[in-house]
Structure formats: structure tokens, C-alpha cells
N, CA, C and O atoms as a DFTB+ gen file, in Angstrom:
764 C
 N C O
     1  1       5.179      20.337     -19.558
     2  2       4.910      21.703     -19.370
     3  2       3.695      22.596     -20.004
     4  3       2.987      23.452     -19.473
     5  1       3.720      21.996     -21.554
     6  2       3.038      21.906     -22.303
     7  2       1.287      22.425     -22.130
     8  3       0.555      23.391     -22.346
     9  1       1.256      20.550     -21.401
    10  2       0.238      20.457     -21.571
    11  2      -0.489      21.249     -20.275
    12  3      -1.709      21.410     -20.261
    13  1       0.307      21.687     -19.277
    14  2      -0.258      22.277     -18.255
    15  2      -0.632      23.949     -18.662
    16  3      -1.475      24.617     -18.064
    17  1       0.180      24.418     -19.779
    18  2      -0.246      25.988     -20.437
    19  2      -1.247      25.574     -20.793
    20  3      -2.209      26.122     -20.254
    21  1      -1.541      24.607     -21.682
    22  2      -2.804      24.460     -22.584
    23  2      -3.504      23.707     -21.991
    24  3      -4.073      23.010     -22.832
    25  1      -4.009      23.242     -20.309
    26  2      -5.014      23.081     -19.571
    27  2      -5.679      24.521     -19.147
    28  3      -6.828      24.624     -18.716
    29  1      -4.735      25.661     -19.346
    30  2      -5.381      27.185     -18.783
    31  2      -5.308      27.220     -17.356
    32  3      -5.552      28.256     -16.738
    33  1      -4.854      25.703     -16.559
    34  2      -4.337      26.043     -15.337
    35  2      -3.077      26.421     -14.206
    36  3      -2.076      25.723     -14.048
    37  1      -3.353      27.577     -13.535
    38  2      -2.458      29.037     -12.962
    39  2      -1.261      28.041     -11.973
    40  3      -1.521      27.616     -10.847
    41  1      -0.328      27.882     -12.493
    42  2       0.918      27.377     -12.170
    43  2       1.738      28.035     -10.625
    44  3       2.645      28.845     -10.814
    45  1       1.436      27.713      -9.378
    46  2       1.444      28.460      -8.400
    47  2       3.177      28.223      -7.963
    48  3       3.661      27.120      -7.709
    49  1       3.858      29.398      -7.955
    50  2       4.783      29.270      -7.076
    51  2       5.267      30.368      -6.098
    52  3       4.701      31.386      -5.700
    53  1       6.608      29.799      -5.809
    54  2       6.925      30.597      -4.736
    55  2       8.487      32.025      -5.122
    56  3       9.459      31.762      -5.831
    57  1       8.354      32.796      -4.727
    58  2       9.615      33.614      -5.661
    59  2      10.824      32.632      -5.298
    60  3      11.641      32.997      -6.143
    61  1      11.232      31.973      -4.826
    62  2      12.487      31.273      -4.256
    63  2      12.317      29.942      -5.540
    64  3      13.126      29.030      -5.710
    65  1      11.294      30.126      -6.165
    66  2      11.088      29.494      -7.373
    67  2      11.514      29.666      -8.650
    68  3      11.858      28.784      -9.436
    69  1      11.474      30.990      -8.846
    70  2      11.169      31.963      -9.696
    71  2      12.373      31.437     -10.942
    72  3      12.137      31.577     -12.142
    73  1      13.547      30.881     -10.463
    74  2      15.061      30.563     -11.160
    75  2      15.241      29.744     -11.964
    76  3      16.129      29.531     -12.789
    77  1      13.923      29.060     -11.562
    78  2      13.163      27.794     -12.897
    79  2      13.152      28.386     -13.812
    80  3      14.232      28.291     -14.395
    81  1      12.506      28.961     -14.271
    82  2      11.661      29.641     -15.390
    83  2      12.871      30.638     -15.719
    84  3      12.970      30.563     -16.944
    85  1      13.655      31.362     -15.344
    86  2      14.506      32.326     -15.791
    87  2      15.632      31.771     -16.563
    88  3      16.102      32.524     -17.416
    89  1      16.276      30.341     -16.403
    90  2      17.010      29.619     -16.998
    91  2      16.301      29.399     -18.364
    92  3      17.028      29.697     -19.311
    93  1      15.376      29.066     -18.617
    94  2      14.315      28.799     -19.679
    95  2      14.136      29.624     -20.756
    96  3      13.902      30.796     -20.463
    97  1      14.193      29.257     -22.290
    98  2      14.159      29.882     -23.090
    99  2      12.869      30.977     -23.043
   100  3      11.963      30.826     -22.224
   101  1      12.886      32.211     -24.108
   102  2      11.783      33.030     -24.254
   103  2      10.106      32.699     -24.008
   104  3       9.479      33.112     -23.033
   105  1       9.572      31.924     -25.030
   106  2       8.893      31.335     -25.041
   107  2       8.343      30.642     -23.807
   108  3       7.150      30.642     -23.504
   109  1       9.310      30.054     -23.123
   110  2       8.247      28.814     -21.718
   111  2       8.283      30.310     -20.667
   112  3       7.218      30.578     -20.109
   113  1       9.287      31.093     -20.457
   114  2       9.325      32.044     -19.585
   115  2       8.038      33.141     -19.789
   116  3       7.683      33.758     -18.784
   117  1       7.477      33.341     -20.813
   118  2       6.045      33.865     -21.473
   119  2       4.853      33.238     -20.861
   120  3       3.942      33.740     -20.203
   121  1       5.064      32.083     -21.216
   122  2       3.893      31.010     -20.621
   123  2       3.925      30.873     -19.273
   124  3       2.878      30.799     -18.629
   125  1       4.839      30.837     -18.838
   126  2       5.073      31.138     -17.422
   127  2       4.306      32.040     -16.352
   128  3       3.602      31.936     -15.347
   129  1       5.074      33.308     -17.477
   130  2       4.157      34.527     -16.614
   131  2       3.220      34.684     -17.302
   132  3       3.027      35.890     -17.148
   133  1       2.237      34.232     -18.179
   134  2       0.669      34.081     -18.624
   135  2      -0.227      33.574     -17.287
   136  3      -1.206      34.060     -16.721
   137  1       0.316      32.760     -17.131
   138  2      -0.534      31.388     -16.451
   139  2       0.236      31.335     -14.869
   140  3       0.411      30.278     -14.264
   141  1       0.554      32.380     -14.466
   142  2       1.549      31.538     -13.407
   143  2       1.230      32.799     -11.927
   144  3       0.810      33.888     -12.320
   145  1       1.357      32.703     -10.846
   146  2       0.535      33.394      -9.764
   147  2       1.955      32.921      -8.521
   148  3       2.536      31.913      -8.119
   149  1       1.958      34.081      -8.364
   150  2       3.156      34.072      -7.394
   151  2       2.332      34.177      -6.009
   152  3       1.222      34.706      -5.951
   153  1       2.922      33.680      -5.031
   154  2       2.443      33.287      -3.564
   155  2       3.902      33.738      -2.759
   156  3       5.056      33.958      -3.129
   157  1       3.588      33.741      -2.192
   158  2       4.473      35.076      -0.534
   159  2       5.671      33.387      -0.250
   160  3       6.898      33.299      -0.250
   161  1       4.857      32.580      -0.097
   162  2       5.550      31.411       0.566
   163  2       5.361      29.982      -0.085
   164  3       4.208      29.668      -0.381
   165  1       6.247      29.208      -0.303
   166  2       5.610      27.709      -0.710
   167  2       4.522      26.852       0.234
   168  3       4.254      25.663       0.058
   169  1       4.084      27.515       1.034
   170  2       3.153      26.733       2.345
   171  2       1.998      27.593       1.468
   172  3       1.449      26.991       0.546
   173  1       1.615      29.007       1.742
   174  2       1.218      29.366       0.785
   175  2       0.479      28.574      -0.398
   176  3      -0.730      28.347      -0.345
   177  1       1.336      28.143      -1.535
   178  2       0.786      27.813      -2.754
   179  2       0.242      26.669      -2.766
   180  3      -0.454      26.382      -3.740
   181  1       0.414      25.712      -1.689
   182  2       0.076      24.507      -1.441
   183  2      -1.246      24.266      -0.264
   184  3      -1.888      23.216      -0.229
   185  1      -1.490      25.388       0.627
   186  2      -2.366      25.123       1.091
   187  2      -3.527      25.774      -0.158
   188  3      -4.661      25.299      -0.220
   189  1      -3.146      26.721      -0.958
   190  2      -4.371      26.804      -2.058
   191  2      -4.370      25.934      -2.873
   192  3      -5.490      25.732      -3.341
   193  1      -3.523      25.260      -3.293
   194  2      -3.849      24.291      -4.402
   195  2      -4.585      23.062      -3.333
   196  3      -5.416      22.372      -3.925
   197  1      -4.452      22.839      -2.379
   198  2      -5.260      21.979      -1.853
   199  2      -6.421      22.584      -1.291
   200  3      -7.368      21.813      -1.131
   201  1      -6.595      23.842      -0.930
   202  2      -8.451      24.369      -0.467
   203  2      -8.958      24.539      -1.722
   204  3     -10.064      23.998      -1.744
   205  1      -8.644      25.109      -2.959
   206  2      -8.826      25.965      -3.763
   207  2      -9.503      24.767      -4.965
   208  3     -10.581      24.742      -5.558
   209  1      -8.205      23.761      -4.978
   210  2      -8.079      23.208      -6.256
   211  2      -8.349      23.649      -7.921
   212  3      -9.099      23.093      -8.724
   213  1      -7.454      24.856      -8.131
   214  2      -7.964      25.297      -8.878
   215  2      -6.783      25.925      -9.935
   216  3      -6.964      26.603     -10.947
   217  1      -4.863      25.209      -9.023
   218  2      -3.942      25.623      -9.408
   219  2      -2.989      24.612      -9.413
   220  3      -3.486      23.859      -8.576
   221  1      -1.673      23.923      -9.882
   222  2      -0.975      23.123      -9.835
   223  2       0.037      23.994      -8.887
   224  3      -0.105      25.148      -8.484
   225  1       1.167      23.013      -8.649
   226  2       2.424      23.431      -7.922
   227  2       3.382      22.858      -8.245
   228  3       3.361      21.649      -8.477
   229  1       4.681      23.750      -8.354
   230  2       5.822      22.881      -8.674
   231  2       6.638      22.165      -7.260
   232  3       7.475      22.914      -6.757
   233  1       6.488      20.990      -6.685
   234  2       7.184      20.654      -5.536
   235  2       8.341      19.932      -5.461
   236  3       8.544      19.493      -6.594
   237  1       9.453      19.479      -4.500
   238  2      10.609      18.318      -4.983
   239  2       9.712      17.265      -4.290
   240  3       8.857      17.282      -3.405
   241  1      10.408      16.153      -5.253
   242  2       9.640      14.652      -5.290
   243  2      10.000      14.118      -3.243
   244  3       9.197      13.621      -2.453
   245  1      10.959      14.367      -3.092
   246  2      11.484      14.269      -1.907
   247  2      10.699      15.010      -0.802
   248  3      10.736      14.249       0.165
   249  1      10.155      15.882      -0.540
   250  2       9.823      17.360       0.297
   251  2       8.201      16.152      -0.243
   252  3       8.078      15.177       0.499
   253  1       7.401      16.235      -1.112
   254  2       6.135      15.237      -1.342
   255  2       6.240      14.150      -0.147
   256  3       5.711      14.154       0.965
   257  1       7.281      13.030      -0.887
   258  2       6.867      11.757       0.064
   259  2       7.039      12.149       1.455
   260  3       6.246      11.520       2.156
   261  1       8.195      13.410       2.512
   262  2       8.307      13.564       3.732
   263  2       7.251      13.943       3.824
   264  3       6.594      13.235       4.587
   265  1       6.762      14.682       3.444
   266  2       5.140      15.010       4.181
   267  2       3.991      14.791       4.091
   268  3       2.991      15.376       4.506
   269  1       4.249      13.392       3.191
   270  2       3.062      12.602       3.153
   271  2       3.014      11.636       3.937
   272  3       2.035      10.974       4.284
   273  1       4.588      11.507       4.360
   274  2       4.871      10.204       5.580
   275  2       4.201      11.200       6.632
   276  3       3.068      10.838       6.950
   277  1       4.495      11.978       7.039
   278  2       4.056      12.760       7.671
   279  2       2.855      13.543       8.164
   280  3       2.735      14.384       9.055
   281  1       1.861      12.910       7.160
   282  2       0.369      12.818       7.577
   283  2       0.276      14.583       6.713
   284  3      -0.867      14.970       6.472
   285  1       1.199      15.323       6.394
   286  2       0.630      16.459       6.200
   287  2      -0.337      16.719       4.818
   288  3      -1.460      17.220       4.754
   289  1       0.101      16.450       4.279
   290  2      -0.690      16.156       3.182
   291  2      -1.689      15.779       2.438
   292  3      -2.156      16.044       1.330
   293  1      -2.052      14.606       3.956
   294  2      -3.192      13.669       3.328
   295  2      -4.107      14.396       4.296
   296  3      -3.825      15.100       5.266
   297  1      -5.808      13.883       3.543
   298  2      -6.872      14.140       4.090
   299  2      -7.604      12.956       5.138
   300  3      -6.868      12.309       5.883
   301  1      -8.619      12.798       5.137
   302  2      -9.569      11.742       5.513
   303  2      -9.255      10.642       5.257
   304  3      -8.976      10.495       4.068
   305  1      -9.111       9.121       6.318
   306  2      -8.847       8.087       5.131
   307  2      -7.577       7.648       4.173
   308  3      -7.379       6.787       3.315
   309  1      -6.786       8.769       4.823
   310  2      -5.021       8.855       4.379
   311  2      -5.111       8.961       3.052
   312  3      -4.170       8.445       2.450
   313  1      -6.354       9.717       2.073
   314  2      -5.894       9.941       0.977
   315  2      -4.938      10.887       0.915
   316  3      -4.778      11.581       1.920
   317  1      -4.174      11.101      -0.161
   318  2      -3.378      12.472      -0.567
   319  2      -4.452      13.457      -1.061
   320  3      -5.530      13.163      -1.577
   321  1      -3.684      15.359      -0.666
   322  2      -4.852      15.791      -0.814
   323  2      -4.248      16.677      -1.916
   324  3      -4.775      17.689      -2.377
   325  1      -2.782      16.021      -2.353
   326  2      -2.078      16.480      -3.688
   327  2      -1.946      15.300      -4.742
   328  3      -1.377      14.255      -4.425
   329  1      -2.540      15.515      -6.127
   330  2      -2.033      14.325      -6.887
   331  2      -0.383      14.769      -8.037
   332  3      -0.060      15.783      -8.657
   333  1       0.226      13.502      -7.851
   334  2       1.408      14.342      -9.087
   335  2       0.856      13.865     -10.289
   336  3      -0.130      13.136     -10.398
   337  1       1.794      14.481     -11.479
   338  2       1.506      14.284     -12.455
   339  2       2.509      13.067     -12.758
   340  3       3.724      13.255     -12.690
   341  1       1.881      11.602     -13.152
   342  2       2.691      10.666     -13.948
   343  2       4.102      10.753     -14.873
   344  3       4.109      10.938     -16.090
   345  1       5.034      10.616     -14.208
   346  2       6.379      11.295     -15.100
   347  2       6.583      13.001     -15.367
   348  3       6.800      13.768     -16.306
   349  1       6.401      13.035     -14.167
   350  2       6.399      14.351     -14.041
   351  2       7.327      15.646     -13.159
   352  3       7.117      16.696     -12.552
   353  1       8.148      14.996     -13.457
   354  2      10.195      15.123     -13.386
   355  2      10.036      16.788     -14.048
   356  3       9.548      17.030     -15.152
   357  1      10.417      17.526     -13.361
   358  2      10.609      18.964     -14.228
   359  2      11.572      19.443     -14.134
   360  3      12.005      19.980     -15.153
   361  1      12.154      19.482     -13.254
   362  2      14.080      19.455     -13.085
   363  2      14.877      17.923     -12.472
   364  3      14.093      17.175     -11.887
   365  1      15.825      17.607     -12.536
   366  2      16.109      16.006     -12.289
   367  2      17.535      17.368     -11.223
   368  3      18.336      18.182     -11.682
   369  1      17.166      16.926      -9.609
   370  2      18.667      17.667      -8.613
   371  2      19.068      16.468      -8.112
   372  3      18.402      15.473      -8.398
   373  1      20.373      16.335      -7.171
   374  2      20.798      15.220      -6.968
   375  2      21.627      15.879      -5.300
   376  3      21.569      16.982      -4.756
   377  1      22.213      14.821      -4.996
   378  2      23.042      14.509      -3.869
   379  2      24.578      15.071      -4.058
   380  3      25.333      14.242      -4.566
   381  1      25.002      15.989      -3.822
   382  2      26.523      16.307      -4.432
   383  2      27.355      16.670      -3.143
   384  3      27.114      17.419      -2.196
   385  1      28.775      15.591      -3.563
   386  2      29.389      15.740      -2.536
   387  2      30.540      16.888      -3.207
   388  3      30.633      17.180      -4.400
   389  1      31.002      17.191      -2.574
   390  2      32.481      17.980      -3.055
   391  2      33.747      17.470      -2.243
   392  3      34.019      17.217      -1.070
   393  1      34.382      17.450      -3.486
   394  2      36.050      17.115      -3.089
   395  2      36.933      18.074      -4.312
   396  3      36.689      18.613      -5.391
   397  1      38.110      17.888      -3.365
   398  2      39.389      18.467      -4.116
   399  2      39.654      18.318      -5.235
   400  3      39.878      17.117      -5.384
   401  1      39.789      18.932      -6.315
   402  2      40.478      18.678      -7.758
   403  2      41.662      17.954      -7.111
   404  3      42.245      18.371      -6.110
   405  1      42.035      16.563      -7.931
   406  2      43.237      15.991      -7.698
   407  2      43.685      15.025      -6.628
   408  3      44.827      14.609      -6.431
   409  1      41.822      14.558      -5.534
   410  2      42.417      14.383      -4.481
   411  2      42.374      12.650      -4.837
   412  3      41.873      12.087      -5.810
   413  1      42.989      12.157      -3.834
   414  2      43.886      10.693      -4.408
   415  2      42.026      10.000      -3.945
   416  3      42.111       9.046      -4.718
   417  1      41.360       9.919      -3.652
   418  2      40.421       9.131      -2.875
   419  2      39.235       9.568      -3.448
   420  3      38.145       9.239      -2.980
   421  1      39.391      10.488      -4.700
   422  2      38.349      10.688      -5.833
   423  2      37.817       9.811      -6.516
   424  3      36.629       9.955      -6.803
   425  1      38.518       8.678      -6.964
   426  2      38.364       7.576      -7.713
   427  2      37.573       5.988      -6.633
   428  3      36.874       5.010      -6.893
   429  1      38.326       6.654      -5.253
   430  2      37.785       5.210      -4.547
   431  2      36.290       5.787      -4.243
   432  3      35.446       4.908      -4.067
   433  1      35.823       7.189      -4.152
   434  2      34.635       7.790      -3.496
   435  2      33.660       8.225      -4.284
   436  3      32.709       8.895      -3.881
   437  1      33.896       7.767      -5.786
   438  2      32.944       7.807      -6.585
   439  2      32.769       6.105      -6.915
   440  3      31.682       5.644      -7.262
   441  1      33.671       5.485      -6.795
   442  2      33.086       3.740      -6.871
   443  2      32.173       3.801      -5.672
   444  3      30.986       3.982      -5.943
   445  1      32.451       3.703      -4.580
   446  2      31.417       3.598      -3.406
   447  2      30.075       3.868      -3.926
   448  3      29.045       3.204      -4.046
   449  1      30.468       5.174      -4.219
   450  2      28.826       6.010      -4.658
   451  2      28.369       5.181      -5.485
   452  3      27.385       4.602      -5.022
   453  1      28.694       4.805      -6.694
   454  2      28.212       4.368      -7.396
   455  2      27.475       3.297      -6.845
   456  3      26.247       3.352      -6.776
   457  1      28.247       2.144      -6.371
   458  2      28.011       0.721      -5.635
   459  2      26.585       1.109      -5.005
   460  3      25.553       0.476      -5.231
   461  1      26.649       1.880      -4.445
   462  2      25.567       2.253      -3.230
   463  2      24.350       2.679      -3.594
   464  3      23.358       2.654      -2.865
   465  1      24.408       3.226      -5.134
   466  2      23.517       3.810      -5.938
   467  2      22.896       2.563      -6.970
   468  3      21.727       2.621      -7.351
   469  1      23.456       1.872      -7.218
   470  2      23.684       0.435      -8.110
   471  2      22.728      -0.815      -7.422
   472  3      21.940      -1.587      -7.969
   473  1      23.175      -0.665      -5.858
   474  2      22.684      -1.658      -5.288
   475  2      21.661      -1.614      -4.972
   476  3      21.032      -2.643      -4.726
   477  1      20.949       0.024      -4.832
   478  2      19.965       0.349      -3.966
   479  2      19.807       1.144      -2.843
   480  3      18.911       1.939      -2.560
   481  1      21.080       0.724      -2.081
   482  2      20.870       1.056      -0.725
   483  2      20.579       2.277      -0.619
   484  3      20.115       2.575       0.481
   485  1      20.702       3.311      -1.542
   486  2      20.469       4.711      -1.208
   487  2      19.000       4.731      -1.052
   488  3      18.507       5.117       0.009
   489  1      18.218       4.313      -2.114
   490  2      16.878       3.725      -2.073
   491  2      15.918       3.121      -0.485
   492  3      14.965       3.487       0.204
   493  1      16.905       2.026      -0.537
   494  2      16.138       1.174       0.592
   495  2      16.628       2.098       1.883
   496  3      16.034       1.577       2.827
   497  1      17.557       3.413       2.503
   498  2      17.842       4.002       3.146
   499  2      17.077       5.019       3.531
   500  3      16.913       5.578       4.616
   501  1      16.411       5.243       1.923
   502  2      15.026       6.460       1.993
   503  2      13.639       5.876       2.711
   504  3      12.817       6.506       3.376
   505  1      13.650       4.770       2.432
   506  2      12.527       3.575       2.636
   507  2      12.508       3.538       3.682
   508  3      11.496       4.026       4.185
   509  1      13.409       3.047       4.502
   510  2      13.392       2.850       5.605
   511  2      13.093       4.264       6.832
   512  3      12.530       4.307       7.926
   513  1      13.926       5.489       5.808
   514  2      13.302       6.676       6.511
   515  2      11.926       6.959       6.689
   516  3      11.586       7.558       7.709
   517  1      11.055       6.605       5.821
   518  2      10.170       7.068       5.185
   519  2       9.062       6.400       6.079
   520  3       7.988       6.931       6.362
   521  1       9.509       5.085       6.503
   522  2       9.009       3.981       7.223
   523  2       8.682       4.927       8.667
   524  3       7.693       5.300       9.299
   525  1       9.709       5.012       8.716
   526  2       9.445       5.455      10.516
   527  2       9.287       6.285      10.233
   528  3      10.501       6.490      10.227
   529  1       8.653       7.763       9.711
   530  2       8.200       8.788       9.619
   531  2       6.554       8.721       9.703
   532  3       5.723       9.477      10.207
   533  1       6.454       7.422       8.950
   534  2       5.118       6.872       9.194
   535  2       4.806       6.347      10.274
   536  3       3.717       6.547      10.812
   537  1       5.797       5.529      10.794
   538  2       5.011       4.816      12.135
   539  2       5.106       6.084      13.245
   540  3       4.433       6.243      14.263
   541  1       6.159       6.912      12.701
   542  2       6.140       8.444      14.101
   543  2       4.935       9.415      13.632
   544  3       4.693      10.261      14.493
   545  1       4.476       9.465      12.983
   546  2       3.100      10.476      12.615
   547  2       2.088      10.261      13.004
   548  3       1.335      11.094      13.509
   549  1       1.756       8.514      12.765
   550  2       0.337       8.223      13.616
   551  2      -0.632       8.620      12.889
   552  3      -1.731       8.772      13.424
   553  1      -0.474       8.861      11.611
   554  2      -1.389       9.174      10.980
   555  2      -1.873       8.503       9.370
   556  3      -2.782       8.787       8.589
   557  1      -0.931       7.644       9.358
   558  2      -1.387       6.918       7.965
   559  2      -1.619       5.216       8.707
   560  3      -1.047       4.724       9.680
   561  1      -2.723       4.606       7.763
   562  2      -2.694       3.995       7.815
   563  2      -2.058       2.968       7.282
   564  3      -1.767       3.212       6.111
   565  1      -1.690       1.844       7.663
   566  2      -0.894       1.054       7.061
   567  2      -1.328      -0.470       5.700
   568  3      -0.981      -1.650       5.660
   569  1      -2.283       0.461       4.721
   570  2      -2.616       0.045       3.436
   571  2      -1.885       0.269       2.116
   572  3      -1.777       1.386       1.610
   573  1      -1.398      -0.825       1.592
   574  2      -1.075      -1.465       0.465
   575  2      -2.143      -1.166      -0.205
   576  3      -3.275      -1.521       0.123
   577  1      -1.741      -0.203      -1.616
   578  2      -3.074      -0.338      -2.775
   579  2      -2.643      -1.576      -3.732
   580  3      -1.572      -1.923      -4.231
   581  1      -3.828      -2.030      -3.757
   582  2      -3.576      -2.933      -5.067
   583  2      -2.849      -2.439      -7.083
   584  3      -2.458      -2.942      -8.137
   585  1      -2.996      -1.743      -6.709
   586  2      -2.115      -1.455      -8.337
   587  2      -0.926      -1.084      -8.078
   588  3      -0.343      -0.657      -9.074
   589  1       0.078      -1.072      -6.485
   590  2       1.403      -0.734      -6.536
   591  2       2.376      -2.313      -6.697
   592  3       1.976      -3.326      -7.272
   593  1       3.398      -2.174      -6.173
   594  2       4.049      -3.289      -6.310
   595  2       3.957      -4.183      -4.733
   596  3       3.966      -3.498      -3.711
   597  1       3.911      -5.014      -4.668
   598  2       3.851      -5.530      -3.151
   599  2       4.825      -6.919      -3.629
   600  3       4.807      -7.491      -4.719
   601  1       5.635      -7.222      -2.457
   602  2       6.480      -8.442      -2.375
   603  2       5.498      -9.176      -2.134
   604  3       4.682      -8.742      -1.320
   605  1       5.248     -10.563      -2.781
   606  2       4.703     -11.504      -2.305
   607  2       5.630     -12.701      -2.449
   608  3       6.072     -13.090      -3.530
   609  1       5.878     -13.237      -1.296
   610  2       6.874     -14.358      -1.082
   611  2       6.518     -15.842      -0.631
   612  3       5.440     -16.401      -0.838
   613  1       7.517     -16.326      -0.039
   614  2       6.588     -17.781       0.150
   615  2       6.653     -17.365       1.239
   616  3       6.110     -18.320       1.794
   617  1       6.977     -16.416       2.356
   618  2       6.700     -16.089       3.718
   619  2       5.188     -15.894       3.865
   620  3       4.465     -16.307       4.772
   621  1       4.881     -15.216       2.844
   622  2       3.043     -15.096       2.424
   623  2       2.485     -16.254       2.841
   624  3       1.748     -16.485       3.800
   625  1       3.034     -17.115       1.803
   626  2       2.157     -17.739       1.690
   627  2       1.912     -19.393       2.649
   628  3       1.222     -20.376       2.378
   629  1       2.876     -19.075       3.876
   630  2       3.401     -20.321       4.792
   631  2       1.666     -20.824       5.266
   632  3       1.289     -21.996       5.237
   633  1       0.759     -19.602       5.699
   634  2      -0.469     -20.708       6.243
   635  2      -1.151     -21.361       5.507
   636  3      -1.863     -22.169       6.103
   637  1      -1.289     -21.350       3.819
   638  2      -1.607     -21.988       3.056
   639  2      -0.263     -23.347       2.879
   640  3      -0.532     -24.534       2.693
   641  1       0.439     -23.063       2.937
   642  2       1.252     -24.563       3.510
   643  2       0.509     -25.827       4.612
   644  3       0.135     -26.999       4.606
   645  1       0.640     -24.450       5.634
   646  2       0.014     -25.646       7.008
   647  2      -1.042     -26.256       6.839
   648  3      -1.160     -27.392       7.298
   649  1      -2.376     -25.459       5.924
   650  2      -3.673     -26.109       5.444
   651  2      -3.127     -26.922       4.573
   652  3      -4.049     -27.737       4.595
   653  1      -2.343     -27.396       3.781
   654  2      -2.109     -28.130       2.669
   655  2      -1.593     -29.515       3.730
   656  3      -2.169     -30.601       3.784
   657  1      -0.604     -29.189       4.361
   658  2       0.185     -30.107       5.649
   659  2      -1.243     -30.675       6.419
   660  3      -1.422     -31.885       6.278
   661  1      -2.072     -30.085       7.057
   662  2      -2.994     -30.559       7.829
   663  2      -3.845     -31.164       7.098
   664  3      -4.562     -31.964       7.701
   665  1      -4.065     -31.013       5.613
   666  2      -5.179     -31.775       4.659
   667  2      -4.589     -33.142       4.639
   668  3      -5.221     -34.172       4.875
   669  1      -3.259     -33.061       4.323
   670  2      -2.130     -34.342       4.101
   671  2      -2.673     -35.318       4.875
   672  3      -3.312     -36.332       4.593
   673  1      -2.042     -34.486       6.651
   674  2      -1.923     -35.483       7.328
   675  2      -3.834     -36.117       7.329
   676  3      -4.152     -37.221       6.886
   677  1      -4.568     -35.373       7.767
   678  2      -5.765     -35.622       7.637
   679  2      -6.097     -36.885       6.792
   680  3      -6.239     -38.016       7.257
   681  1      -6.202     -36.526       5.468
   682  2      -6.647     -37.503       4.044
   683  2      -5.215     -39.263       4.690
   684  3      -5.604     -40.428       4.603
   685  1      -4.502     -39.082       4.954
   686  2      -3.389     -40.221       5.867
   687  2      -4.242     -40.588       6.804
   688  3      -4.959     -41.538       6.487
   689  1      -4.393     -40.150       7.834
   690  2      -5.684     -40.650       8.970
   691  2      -6.643     -41.649       9.182
   692  3      -6.889     -42.583       9.945
   693  1      -7.287     -40.804       7.743
   694  2      -8.561     -41.519       7.081
   695  2      -7.977     -42.595       5.964
   696  3      -8.819     -43.443       5.670
   697  1      -7.011     -42.699       5.447
   698  2      -6.419     -44.284       4.515
   699  2      -6.368     -44.899       5.466
   700  3      -7.061     -45.916       5.429
   701  1      -5.525     -44.635       6.850
   702  2      -4.856     -45.690       7.680
   703  2      -6.725     -46.637       7.922
   704  3      -7.177     -47.742       7.625
   705  1      -7.300     -45.288       8.662
   706  2      -8.556     -45.829       9.561
   707  2      -9.309     -46.676       8.810
   708  3      -9.970     -47.561       9.352
   709  1      -9.293     -46.506       7.537
   710  2     -10.418     -47.463       6.808
   711  2      -9.081     -48.863       6.646
   712  3      -9.362     -50.024       6.944
   713  1      -8.068     -48.564       6.277
   714  2      -7.667     -50.128       6.053
   715  2      -7.534     -50.800       7.209
   716  3      -7.388     -52.018       7.317
   717  1      -7.587     -49.960       8.124
   718  2      -7.521     -50.830       9.816
   719  2      -8.927     -51.177       9.969
   720  3      -9.069     -52.190      10.654
   721  1     -10.180     -50.579       9.484
   722  2     -11.410     -50.985       9.357
   723  2     -11.897     -52.640       8.470
   724  3     -12.568     -53.666       8.584
   725  1     -11.086     -51.989       7.700
   726  2     -11.159     -53.363       6.478
   727  2     -10.392     -54.645       6.943
   728  3     -10.748     -55.788       6.658
   729  1      -9.080     -54.254       7.840
   730  2      -8.511     -55.434       8.198
   731  2      -9.550     -56.507       8.832
   732  3     -10.032     -57.546       8.382
   733  1      -9.731     -55.649      10.374
   734  2     -10.732     -56.204      11.086
   735  2     -12.245     -56.633      10.436
   736  3     -12.751     -57.633      10.947
   737  1     -12.678     -56.252       9.822
   738  2     -13.755     -56.669       9.149
   739  2     -13.565     -57.572       8.615
   740  3     -14.398     -58.422       8.931
   741  1     -12.257     -58.216       7.289
   742  2     -11.835     -59.121       7.031
   743  2     -11.978     -60.406       8.116
   744  3     -12.582     -61.477       8.068
   745  1     -11.222     -59.835       8.992
   746  2     -11.222     -60.873       9.888
   747  2     -12.440     -61.420      10.562
   748  3     -12.628     -62.635      10.625
   749  1     -13.158     -60.662      10.999
   750  2     -14.571     -61.144      11.578
   751  2     -15.448     -61.765      10.451
   752  3     -16.345     -62.521      10.824
   753  1     -15.277     -61.508       8.946
   754  2     -16.056     -61.896       8.099
   755  2     -15.165     -63.871       8.570
   756  3     -15.703     -64.887       9.011
   757  1     -13.892     -63.621       8.235
   758  2     -13.280     -65.277       8.378
   759  2     -13.913     -66.219       9.249
   760  3     -14.232     -67.358       8.906
   761  1     -14.164     -65.507      10.872
   762  2     -14.420     -66.591      11.963
   763  2     -15.632     -66.572      11.636
   764  3     -16.439     -67.303      12.210
């Protein structure tokens, strides 16, 4: 946030998000008030940031990913219209499950949730949901950026192994033809 205030770029947010800055200290609240633009709705803020390109906006990561998957925040050639700040998490939120205090299943439910999160199943479910949104929107080309992580395994190397096998078969065939030719040629020379 300090970098945002130092840059002089306006911070656009809807009235629903004003509670974020009310819980901070007075200096943060005064910085926000000198550098803020309050929009009527979050869609107005986003439209202003996309088309005017002179403000920043606070968005939830899940909403941004979902809107990119749907193609809403994408421009020409499937390029994102909004750019994020690396490690730009300003507020952490999570899913909450409420249970009665003293519930006998509390320990078991907590254990299951921990295992699901630690095993990466939640992230996998989320990636499946985003993938289905991308496919249903028909707005995104399936291009992987070269700077991102891409799972490259033996399945992707299968054509190279087939070419290698064909090369070995061809070289074996050439070797057998050469041996056969030499045997036939040596029998002719003896006769």
C-alpha cells in the first residue's frame, strides 16, 4: 500500500469496501482519503481502471480469476485488461465452516479439511472449475505463457521416442543389409 500511495495513482473502490480502511490505523485512513476515488459500484471502478488506466482497484483474487476465465477482463488476443501486483495480497480471506461449539465431529471435520487443503485437492477443484469456465466462455485461446510453470513429462516426449525407435530400426536394417551384401559379395568373389 505504501508504494501505491507514493506513486500518486488514485485508489478506486466501492462503498462496500470502505470497511477495509476503517479498521486500519489513522495514517493509513488519511492516506486513503487523500488518494481515493469512491465509485458507485465495483463495476464502475473496474470500467474506469480498464478504460482510463489512471487508477488502481482492490479486487478479490477469486473474482478476478473467474472473470478472466469467463473472458470479461480480457482484451484482444486474450490479453488481460487488468494487471495485478506481484504478492499484492492486501487482505486474506478464506472459506469458513461454522459448527456448534463442542460438536463431537469437530476434530474429524478439521482433520478432513486440513487433509483436503494440504493434498492440494481444493486447488485442483478450483483449477477444474476455472478450466470449465474457460471452455464454456469460448473467449480464451489455450496458450500457455513461456514464463509460467508447465508440466512437461514423458507423455509429451512420446513422439521423440517414436522417432528414436524408427531411427534405431532403420539403422539396424541398414546394418543387416550391409552384412547380407558383404556375405553375398564375398561368395561371388570365391566363385
